[in-house]
Each structure stands twice: as C-alpha cells, then as structure tokens.
Biotite code that builds the C-alpha atoms (Angstrom):
import biotite.structure as struc

atoms = struc.array([
    struc.Atom([0.253, -0.009, 0.028], chain_id="A", res_id=1, res_name="MET", atom_name="CA", element="C"),
    struc.Atom([1.537, 3.196, -1.197], chain_id="A", res_id=2, res_name="PRO", atom_name="CA", element="C"),
    struc.Atom([2.569, 6.088, 2.024], chain_id="A", res_id=3, res_name="ASP", atom_name="CA", element="C"),
    struc.Atom([-0.393, 8.206, 1.105], chain_id="A", res_id=4, res_name="ALA", atom_name="CA", element="C"),
    struc.Atom([-3.229, 5.520, 1.148], chain_id="A", res_id=5, res_name="ASP", atom_name="CA", element="C"),
    struc.Atom([-1.471, 3.856, 4.482], chain_id="A", res_id=6, res_name="ALA", atom_name="CA", element="C"),
    struc.Atom([-1.779, 7.749, 6.284], chain_id="A", res_id=7, res_name="SER", atom_name="CA", element="C"),
    struc.Atom([-5.038, 7.915, 5.218], chain_id="A", res_id=8, res_name="ALA", atom_name="CA", element="C"),
    struc.Atom([-6.314, 4.470, 6.862], chain_id="A", res_id=9, res_name="ALA", atom_name="CA", element="C"),
    struc.Atom([-4.276, 5.096, 10.274], chain_id="A", res_id=10, res_name="THR", atom_name="CA", element="C"),
    struc.Atom([-4.680, 9.140, 10.317], chain_id="A", res_id=11, res_name="LEU", atom_name="CA", element="C"),
    struc.Atom([-8.153, 9.498, 8.758], chain_id="A", res_id=12, res_name="LEU", atom_name="CA", element="C"),
    struc.Atom([-9.959, 5.781, 9.357], chain_id="A", res_id=13, res_name="GLY", atom_name="CA", element="C"),
    struc.Atom([-8.909, 6.557, 13.178], chain_id="A", res_id=14, res_name="ALA", atom_name="CA", element="C"),
    struc.Atom([-10.500, 9.856, 13.297], chain_id="A", res_id=15, res_name="SER", atom_name="CA", element="C"),
    struc.Atom([-13.179, 8.352, 12.300], chain_id="A", res_id=16, res_name="VAL", atom_name="CA", element="C"),
    struc.Atom([-16.449, 6.861, 15.402], chain_id="A", res_id=17, res_name="ARG", atom_name="CA", element="C"),
    struc.Atom([-17.709, 3.981, 13.765], chain_id="A", res_id=18, res_name="ALA", atom_name="CA", element="C"),
    struc.Atom([-21.048, 5.165, 13.458], chain_id="A", res_id=19, res_name="GLY", atom_name="CA", element="C"),
    struc.Atom([-20.167, 8.559, 12.063], chain_id="A", res_id=20, res_name="ASP", atom_name="CA", element="C"),
    struc.Atom([-20.059, 8.344, 8.565], chain_id="A", res_id=21, res_name="LEU", atom_name="CA", element="C"),
    struc.Atom([-19.863, 12.219, 7.513], chain_id="A", res_id=22, res_name="ARG", atom_name="CA", element="C"),
    struc.Atom([-16.798, 12.442, 6.712], chain_id="A", res_id=23, res_name="ARG", atom_name="CA", element="C"),
    struc.Atom([-16.342, 9.659, 4.579], chain_id="A", res_id=24, res_name="PRO", atom_name="CA", element="C"),
    struc.Atom([-19.278, 10.151, 3.091], chain_id="A", res_id=25, res_name="ASP", atom_name="CA", element="C"),
    struc.Atom([-18.419, 13.888, 2.257], chain_id="A", res_id=26, res_name="ARG", atom_name="CA", element="C"),
    struc.Atom([-14.958, 12.974, 1.113], chain_id="A", res_id=27, res_name="LEU", atom_name="CA", element="C"),
    struc.Atom([-16.475, 10.318, -1.106], chain_id="A", res_id=28, res_name="ALA", atom_name="CA", element="C"),
    struc.Atom([-19.265, 12.737, -2.720], chain_id="A", res_id=29, res_name="GLY", atom_name="CA", element="C"),
    struc.Atom([-16.937, 15.687, -3.757], chain_id="A", res_id=30, res_name="THR", atom_name="CA", element="C"),
    struc.Atom([-15.168, 16.048, -7.344], chain_id="A", res_id=31, res_name="SER", atom_name="CA", element="C"),
    struc.Atom([-11.624, 15.371, -6.255], chain_id="A", res_id=32, res_name="SER", atom_name="CA", element="C"),
    struc.Atom([-10.092, 12.110, -6.810], chain_id="A", res_id=33, res_name="LEU", atom_name="CA", element="C"),
    struc.Atom([-7.815, 12.231, -4.293], chain_id="A", res_id=34, res_name="TRP", atom_name="CA", element="C"),
    struc.Atom([-10.663, 12.711, -1.644], chain_id="A", res_id=35, res_name="GLU", atom_name="CA", element="C"),
    struc.Atom([-12.949, 10.198, -2.858], chain_id="A", res_id=36, res_name="ARG", atom_name="CA", element="C"),
    struc.Atom([-9.353, 7.410, -3.004], chain_id="A", res_id=37, res_name="ARG", atom_name="CA", element="C"),
    struc.Atom([-9.200, 8.594, 0.840], chain_id="A", res_id=38, res_name="ILE", atom_name="CA", element="C"),
    struc.Atom([-12.714, 8.375, 1.576], chain_id="A", res_id=39, res_name="ALA", atom_name="CA", element="C"),
    struc.Atom([-12.460, 4.509, 0.277], chain_id="A", res_id=40, res_name="MET", atom_name="CA", element="C"),
    struc.Atom([-8.889, 4.031, 2.048], chain_id="A", res_id=41, res_name="ILE", atom_name="CA", element="C"),
    struc.Atom([-9.856, 5.600, 5.443], chain_id="A", res_id=42, res_name="ALA", atom_name="CA", element="C"),
    struc.Atom([-12.379, 2.855, 6.403], chain_id="A", res_id=43, res_name="THR", atom_name="CA", element="C"),
    struc.Atom([-9.190, 0.120, 5.849], chain_id="A", res_id=44, res_name="LEU", atom_name="CA", element="C"),
    struc.Atom([-9.014, 1.146, 9.706], chain_id="A", res_id=45, res_name="HIS", atom_name="CA", element="C"),
    struc.Atom([-12.254, -0.186, 10.887], chain_id="A", res_id=46, res_name="HIS", atom_name="CA", element="C"),
    struc.Atom([-12.273, -3.087, 8.693], chain_id="A", res_id=47, res_name="THR", atom_name="CA", element="C"),
    struc.Atom([-9.325, -4.510, 9.984], chain_id="A", res_id=48, res_name="LYS", atom_name="CA", element="C"),
    struc.Atom([-10.961, -3.880, 13.654], chain_id="A", res_id=49, res_name="ALA", atom_name="CA", element="C"),
    struc.Atom([-13.487, -5.947, 12.209], chain_id="A", res_id=50, res_name="GLY", atom_name="CA", element="C"),
    struc.Atom([-16.100, -3.298, 11.246], chain_id="A", res_id=51, res_name="THR", atom_name="CA", element="C"),
    struc.Atom([-17.041, -3.317, 7.683], chain_id="A", res_id=52, res_name="VAL", atom_name="CA", element="C"),
    struc.Atom([-20.374, -0.690, 8.057], chain_id="A", res_id=53, res_name="VAL", atom_name="CA", element="C"),
    struc.Atom([-17.962, 2.469, 6.767], chain_id="A", res_id=54, res_name="PRO", atom_name="CA", element="C"),
    struc.Atom([-16.274, 0.578, 4.435], chain_id="A", res_id=55, res_name="ALA", atom_name="CA", element="C"),
    struc.Atom([-19.898, -1.043, 2.517], chain_id="A", res_id=56, res_name="LEU", atom_name="CA", element="C"),
    struc.Atom([-21.197, 2.563, 2.940], chain_id="A", res_id=57, res_name="HIS", atom_name="CA", element="C"),
    struc.Atom([-18.564, 4.465, 1.316], chain_id="A", res_id=58, res_name="VAL", atom_name="CA", element="C"),
    struc.Atom([-17.954, 1.804, -1.558], chain_id="A", res_id=59, res_name="ALA", atom_name="CA", element="C"),
    struc.Atom([-21.767, 1.944, -1.963], chain_id="A", res_id=60, res_name="GLU", atom_name="CA", element="C"),
    struc.Atom([-21.022, 5.211, -2.618], chain_id="A", res_id=61, res_name="ARG", atom_name="CA", element="C"),
    struc.Atom([-18.757, 5.220, -5.087], chain_id="A", res_id=62, res_name="LEU", atom_name="CA", element="C"),
    struc.Atom([-19.570, 1.592, -6.672], chain_id="A", res_id=63, res_name="LEU", atom_name="CA", element="C"),
    struc.Atom([-20.557, 3.916, -10.462], chain_id="A", res_id=64, res_name="GLY", atom_name="CA", element="C"),
    struc.Atom([-17.222, 5.922, -10.179], chain_id="A", res_id=65, res_name="ASP", atom_name="CA", element="C"),
    struc.Atom([-15.556, 6.155, -13.447], chain_id="A", res_id=66, res_name="ARG", atom_name="CA", element="C"),
    struc.Atom([-11.928, 7.003, -12.093], chain_id="A", res_id=67, res_name="HIS", atom_name="CA", element="C"),
    struc.Atom([-9.269, 4.132, -12.507], chain_id="A", res_id=68, res_name="ASP", atom_name="CA", element="C"),
    struc.Atom([-7.907, 4.564, -9.199], chain_id="A", res_id=69, res_name="LEU", atom_name="CA", element="C"),
    struc.Atom([-11.327, 4.514, -7.383], chain_id="A", res_id=70, res_name="ILE", atom_name="CA", element="C"),
    struc.Atom([-11.810, 1.205, -8.719], chain_id="A", res_id=71, res_name="HIS", atom_name="CA", element="C"),
    struc.Atom([-8.409, 0.032, -7.839], chain_id="A", res_id=72, res_name="LYS", atom_name="CA", element="C"),
    struc.Atom([-8.864, 0.830, -4.421], chain_id="A", res_id=73, res_name="ALA", atom_name="CA", element="C"),
    struc.Atom([-12.309, -0.623, -4.072], chain_id="A", res_id=74, res_name="LEU", atom_name="CA", element="C"),
    struc.Atom([-10.487, -3.648, -5.633], chain_id="A", res_id=75, res_name="GLU", atom_name="CA", element="C"),
    struc.Atom([-7.964, -3.858, -2.923], chain_id="A", res_id=76, res_name="ALA", atom_name="CA", element="C"),
    struc.Atom([-11.025, -3.701, -0.195], chain_id="A", res_id=77, res_name="PHE", atom_name="CA", element="C"),
    struc.Atom([-12.181, -6.911, -1.905], chain_id="A", res_id=78, res_name="LEU", atom_name="CA", element="C"),
    struc.Atom([-8.699, -8.395, -2.189], chain_id="A", res_id=79, res_name="ASP", atom_name="CA", element="C"),
    struc.Atom([-8.077, -7.841, 1.096], chain_id="A", res_id=80, res_name="ALA", atom_name="CA", element="C"),
    struc.Atom([-11.564, -9.061, 2.749], chain_id="A", res_id=81, res_name="HIS", atom_name="CA", element="C"),
    struc.Atom([-13.548, -11.072, 0.444], chain_id="A", res_id=82, res_name="TYR", atom_name="CA", element="C"),
    struc.Atom([-13.080, -13.946, 2.681], chain_id="A", res_id=83, res_name="ASP", atom_name="CA", element="C"),
    struc.Atom([-15.061, -12.235, 5.780], chain_id="A", res_id=84, res_name="ARG", atom_name="CA", element="C"),
    struc.Atom([-17.892, -10.666, 2.881], chain_id="A", res_id=85, res_name="LEU", atom_name="CA", element="C"),
    struc.Atom([-21.397, -12.789, 3.320], chain_id="A", res_id=86, res_name="PRO", atom_name="CA", element="C"),
    struc.Atom([-21.405, -13.624, -0.189], chain_id="A", res_id=87, res_name="ARG", atom_name="CA", element="C"),
    struc.Atom([-24.846, -11.713, -0.920], chain_id="A", res_id=88, res_name="THR", atom_name="CA", element="C"),
    struc.Atom([-22.238, -8.811, -0.046], chain_id="A", res_id=89, res_name="THR", atom_name="CA", element="C"),
    struc.Atom([-19.855, -9.550, -2.367], chain_id="A", res_id=90, res_name="LEU", atom_name="CA", element="C"),
    struc.Atom([-21.954, -9.935, -5.464], chain_id="A", res_id=91, res_name="ARG", atom_name="CA", element="C"),
    struc.Atom([-23.001, -6.119, -4.663], chain_id="A", res_id=92, res_name="PHE", atom_name="CA", element="C"),
    struc.Atom([-20.315, -5.347, -4.766], chain_id="A", res_id=93, res_name="ALA", atom_name="CA", element="C"),
    struc.Atom([-18.728, -7.304, -8.042], chain_id="A", res_id=94, res_name="ILE", atom_name="CA", element="C"),
    struc.Atom([-22.031, -6.245, -9.591], chain_id="A", res_id=95, res_name="GLU", atom_name="CA", element="C"),
    struc.Atom([-20.488, -3.615, -12.486], chain_id="A", res_id=96, res_name="ARG", atom_name="CA", element="C"),
    struc.Atom([-17.219, -6.087, -13.052], chain_id="A", res_id=97, res_name="PHE", atom_name="CA", element="C"),
    struc.Atom([-16.564, -7.421, -15.841], chain_id="A", res_id=98, res_name="SER", atom_name="CA", element="C"),
    struc.Atom([-18.255, -11.567, -16.502], chain_id="A", res_id=99, res_name="GLU", atom_name="CA", element="C"),
    struc.Atom([-14.802, -12.694, -15.884], chain_id="A", res_id=100, res_name="ALA", atom_name="CA", element="C"),
    struc.Atom([-13.935, -10.723, -12.983], chain_id="A", res_id=101, res_name="GLU", atom_name="CA", element="C"),
    struc.Atom([-17.031, -11.697, -11.024], chain_id="A", res_id=102, res_name="ARG", atom_name="CA", element="C"),
    struc.Atom([-16.252, -15.307, -11.415], chain_id="A", res_id=103, res_name="ARG", atom_name="CA", element="C"),
    struc.Atom([-12.821, -14.918, -10.241], chain_id="A", res_id=104, res_name="ALA", atom_name="CA", element="C"),
    struc.Atom([-14.192, -12.642, -7.066], chain_id="A", res_id=105, res_name="TYR", atom_name="CA", element="C"),
    struc.Atom([-17.126, -15.865, -6.442], chain_id="A", res_id=106, res_name="LEU", atom_name="CA", element="C"),
    struc.Atom([-14.648, -18.994, -7.368], chain_id="A", res_id=107, res_name="ALA", atom_name="CA", element="C"),
    struc.Atom([-12.152, -17.965, -4.511], chain_id="A", res_id=108, res_name="ARG", atom_name="CA", element="C"),
    struc.Atom([-14.904, -18.810, -2.031], chain_id="A", res_id=109, res_name="GLY", atom_name="CA", element="C"),
    struc.Atom([-16.799, -15.713, -0.319], chain_id="A", res_id=110, res_name="ALA", atom_name="CA", element="C"),
    struc.Atom([-18.096, -16.941, 3.028], chain_id="A", res_id=111, res_name="ARG", atom_name="CA", element="C"),
    struc.Atom([-21.835, -17.940, 2.811], chain_id="A", res_id=112, res_name="PRO", atom_name="CA", element="C"),
    struc.Atom([-25.091, -15.918, 3.911], chain_id="A", res_id=113, res_name="ARG", atom_name="CA", element="C"),
])
C-alpha cells in the first residue's frame, strides 16, 4: 500500500468514529479524485478492527465512479477482505465488474450468507 494510502487509513480512519460516517461520506461525494480515494482507503482502519459498515457505505457511494484509481481502491478492499464478506455483499460489490472478474471473485469462496 502506498504511503499516502497507509496514512489515510491510519490518520483519517482512526479519527472517524465507527458510527459517524459524515467525514468519509463528504469526501466520497467530492469532485476530487484524491478525496474520494482517501474516503475508501480510510475505511480500512475499521475493517481491520472487524467493522465493515464504513467500507460498505463508502463503496456504495463510489460504485459508479468512473476513475480507475477509485476502482483500484475498491478492488484492494475486496482482495483483502472478500473471504470475510457475506456472499450477498460480495455479489453486490462486484455486480458491475466484467463477467470474468465476477467469476474469479466468486470462485475464491466468499463466506455463505
């Protein structure tokens, strides 16, 4: 993970309370590519602590984003945590991926719901 991404997860992620999504929500809705990416990466702090709600919230906001750096941030999250996501959640997260990408994620064996 690049230093900027690591600092986003550590600094911003740690400052966001698990139930308060205002800051990452605001960042996810900006026109700045970097702020949108930071919003996603910052959720890793809570994901590592076992709470995926912030990540799912921000991922849903960014699902239709057209920039490849946002897609890479979402894919990095999925690569790190696909095995902890309920299968239904994984299917929702990958619904706009290509058929080959969807099959590859589903073949990895997400947790059944």
